[in-house]
N, C-alpha and C positions, 0 to 999 in steps of 0.2 A: 528791401529784399535781404540785404546782408544783415541788417539789424534783426530781422525775423529769425534768420538762421542762427545768429549769435544768441538771441534770446532763447530759442528752443534748445540750443546747446547748453546754455547756462542753466536752464531749468532741469535738463537731463542730468547735468553734473551735480546740481544741488540734490536732486532726488537720489542719485547714486551714492552720494557720500555716506549716508548711514549704512548702506549695504557694504560698501568697501571698507568703511571704518569698523564695521562689526566683524570683519574677518581677522583671524589671528593665526599664527603659525602652530599653535597648540590648542587642543580641545579644552573646553571649560570643564569645571567640576561636574556640572549637571550632565554634560555630554558624556563624560567618563562614567558617570553613574548609570546613564541610560545604556551605554555600551556594555557595562558589566552585567546589567539586568538582562539585556538581550542575550549575552553569552551564556548566562545562567539558564535562561529559558531554552536556549538552543541545546545545551548539554542535557537538560531534563528531557527534552523532546527526542534527542538522539537515543537516550537511555530507554525511553518508552518505546521507540521504534524498534530497537534491538530486542526488547522483551516481547513485543508483539510478533516480531519475525520468528523468534524461538517458539512462541506459542503456535504460530501458524505451521511451522515445521513439525511440531509435535502432533498437531491435529492431522496434518497431511500423512504422517506416518501411521496414525490410527486408521485413517481412511484407507490407505494402501493395504494394511493388514486385514481390514474388514472386506475389502474387495477380493483379496486372496482367498479368504474363507468362503465368500460368496461363490467364487469360481469353482472351488472345490465342492461345495454343496451342489451346485448346478451339475457338475460332472457326475457326482455320486447319484443324483436324482435321475439323470439320463440313463445311467447304467442300470439302476434299479427298475426304471420304467421299461427298459428293453428286456430285462429278465422277467418281469411280470407279463409282458406281452408274449414272450416266448413260452412261458408256462401256461398262459391261457390258450394259446394256439395248440400246444401239446395236449392240454386237457380236452379241448374241443375235438381234436383228432381221435382221442381214445373213446370219446362218447359216440362218435359217428361209426366206429368200428368196434362193436362189443365182442 
């Protein structure tokens, strides 16, 4: 029983040696290269994000301006429709009383 526990522990230790032996206090050159590549991609993506956010803001401003014009047009149309209706009623009143 103790021998099995020792054997299992020894096997675990032998299997763990390459993992532990592969660790170092400083990153390897390939890891540094990967880090620099990731940082470069991050910077590019951050720049793209900022550009897209500026574009979104510009488009939102255009939409807001168009909405303002639409509101003005709807108000003008309501005013004109009311004037037309009043003119038609006045015209009909004159035709009824010659």
